[in-house]
N, C-alpha and C positions, 0 to 999 in steps of 0.2 A: 542781483536778479531780477534781474527784469526784461528778461529777452523771453518772451512773448513763443518762440518755437519751443522752449524747453520745459513744456507742462507735461510732457511725457518724461522726462528727466522728473521732476515734483513728482511726479502720479508714482514712478516706480519708488524713489526713496520714501516716499510717504508708506506704500506698502507694505517697502520691508523694515522700515521702524514698527509700525504697527503690529505686524507678523513677530517680529522678534519679541515687543510687548507682550502678543496675547499668551507668547509660549510661558513666558517668563510670570507672568504676574500673579499667578495661583502661588507663588515660593512664598513670599511674606506673609498671606491670609493662613496656609497649612502650617507657617510659623507660627502664627498667636498672632498677628494686626490685620484687624478686620478692616473688610474692603470696603466698608463706609470711610474710616480714616484712610484709607489707599486714596478717596477722591480728596480728600482733605489734601494730600502730600501731593497730587497731579496737582492741584488747583495752585499751590504754594512754589510748585515747580515751571511753571508759566511766566511767573516772575520773571526771573533771569533770563528764560526765552523770549519772552517780548522783549529787556530793556535792550540784550544783546541788537535782535532786529532791526527796532528802533533806531540806535546808534549807529546803523549800518546803514541808514537811508536818511541822516542826519537830522534826526529824532522832527522827520516829517510826521508828525500825529494828527488825524483828523479829527476834523473838530466842529465841520456842519450838521446843523443840529440833524437834520431828517437822516445823514447816512451814522452818526451816532447812537439814535434809537436804533435803528435798523441793525445795526452792529452789538448792541447790548443785546437786542432780542434775539438774534440767531445765537448769540454767547448763553443765552437763557436757555433757549430750545435743546441746544446741544448738551448744556450739564442738566438740565433739567430733566432730560429723557435720560441720562445715567442715573440719575438718582431714584427715579421712578422705578427703571429695573432693577434696583437692590428689592426695592416691595416685591416686583413682580415673581421671582425667584426663589421667594419666600411663601409663594401662597401658590404657585401656578407650575404645573411641569415644564421644565426647560428642553426638553426635547421639541415642545410645539411651540414654545415662546420663543428662543433664539431663529428657526427658520420665517417664524412669521416677521419679526421684527427686522430679520436680515431684507428683507425686500423694501424695506425704507428707500432706498431708489429707486423705488418706481413713483413716487411721491414727488423726488425732485425732478425726474425725468417729464413727468407729465404735465410740472406747471414751468418745466423752464420751454416745453415746446410751446405751451398754449401765451403764456406771458412774454416769454424773450424772443418765442420764437426761431429756436434752437433749430438745427437740420443737421445732418447726417447721411453720407452715402448710407447705398444697399447694403456694404458690404459691413460698414460700423455698427449701422442694427442689426445686422446678423449675429455680429457681437458681443452689442448690448442685450439683445435676448438671450445669447447662453450665458453672459455672464451672470441675468439673472437666476438663468437656472442651476447655474455652479455655486452659485451663494448660499439658494437651498439645500442643494445636497451637501457643500461645505459645513453647514451649521446643523445638519443632522445629528441627535442624539441617540443612540438607543432609550427605549422607554423604561423607567426602572418604578414604575408606577405611585409617581410621588403623587401625593395627597394637597390637594387645590381644594381651596373656597369656591365650591361653583365654576360660573365664569366671568369672576372680578377679576381674574388674571389676563380673560379676553380682551375685556374694556382699555384695561392699561397697560397692555402691551399694543394696543390699537392707538393710546397714545403717545406713545413713546415710538411709534411707526412711524404716526405723523409729525412730531416733534424734528425728529433726527431728519425725515424728508425735508419740511420746510426751512431747516435752520440751512441747508445746504443749495438750499435754492433763494435763501436770503443773502448766507456771503456771496453768490454769481449776482444775485442782482445789483449788488451795491459796490462790487469790484468790477463789473465788465467792462473790458476796456472800450467798447462800441458806444458804452452811456455815457453822458456827459458827468463830471465831475464825481467819476469810480473812488471810490477807497481805495487806498493801499492795502495787500495783504499783512504787512508788519501790523498796521490799526486793527486791520480785523481779529488779530491774535492779543493782541493789547487790551481790547473790549471784552473779548471772549476772554479773558486773566480774569476782570474785571467784574464780568457775571460769577463766575466759577467760585469766587473770595467770596462774592456776597451770596452765595448759597452754602457756604461751610458752614453757619449753624445748623443747620439743617439736618447735614450727615451726622452734626454731634451730638443731634438728639436723638437721632436714629438709632447710634453709638451706643452698645451697652459696655458702659465700664466698670460694671461690676463683676465682668471675668478678666483672667488675666492679660495683659496687651502686650508686647513682648516690642518695648521699647527700644529693643536693643539693635545688634547690627543685620542681624538675620529677620528684622521686623522692620523697625519703620525705617534704618537707614536702607535697607532693601530695596523697599517700597521708593525710596525717595529714586536711587538711580535705575529704577525700572519704570516709575511714572515718566522720567524726566523724557524718556525714549516716544513716549505719546505725547506728550507737550514739544517737543522737538518735529516730531510727524503731523502735529498740527499744522503750525507752522508752514510746513511743505505742501498740506493739504492745500490752505489759503494760496498758495502760490498757484496751486494746478488748475483750482478752481477759478484762478482770477485770469490766469493766461489760456485754459481750456474750454472744451466744450464740456457745461457740467453734464450733459445726456451721456457723456462719454468717459470722463473723469468719475463722477461718484460710483457709477459701477464697479471699473475698475479698482474703486481704494478700500470696496468691501471683499476684493479678493485677497485681501494680505491674510486671511485664513492659511492659504496655501502655502506661507513661510511660516505661519505656525506649526503645519500638519509637518514639514518637515523639518524643520528643528525639535520640535516632541520627541520625533523619529529620532535624529541623533542622538539628543540629551536625553533622554527617558527610556530609548528604545519600543516608543510605543505604535506598533503595528495600525497604521490605519485601516477602517474598513472598507469594504467593497463600494459602498455608496461614496466614503471618503474619495476612495481612490477616483473613482467614474467623473466627482468634483471637480478632483484635478486637472485631469484630463479635458472635460469642458472647459475649463478657465482658462488653460496655458491657450485652448485655441481662440476661444474669445478674448484673449489679449492683445493674439495675433493680429485679429481682424480688427480689433477698435484702434491697433498702434498705427493707421496707416496713416 
């Protein structure tokens, strides 16, 4: 998986895997398996993914101190952001939280343009802008009069926004094929796995074990299968970031909800609203423009 021309393939595979994951992820939680424990299961599913990935490249694990530290930091940013999101959704309105956080590619784009000097054609930039618009539309959720604790949710939402945007930038920084001593995607996945495992105690503390937890087939085992889609998707995400431009790849990754909406329609007969349909239309145009 080292062909730099294949970044589009990696990006599309990631989008599909994460989109399917998004459509199915609520099933274990509805069956009585907490989302916090779902994170722990996801961290564990990264173990076999990392091992298989490293085996394919002859166990070439990055050991240079700078790259290792930054890879662990990138992993901590992504995993920490996910954990904070659990809390944000407890205190804030989901219909505002998701559209705000979904714009995290803006952070990656800004950092990549300023510090990595990434450039794109006018056509690609048009696609990037349309992708950001589509991300907001696809993240839209109708108001349900959520109770919230003032604007504390806004602060934590911004933290997640910055962490996720920073994660993708760091991944590109250390894996950029134009840079000396770039790290391979397999090592990034491995160190993300390490960061994810180290944060498991946090989600265990956040979990209410006094509630009935489904440790059966529809609970933890279902979560394991579904979370593995996300874990494999992350490996392909690392490939896409390494061989493609972050300013194009990251916005494209964030269009995974297109797959989620289509699959939800097929599985649950959920008819998307006008805003979501508009978001899908804009997203398809954005993908076409960015795939030059």
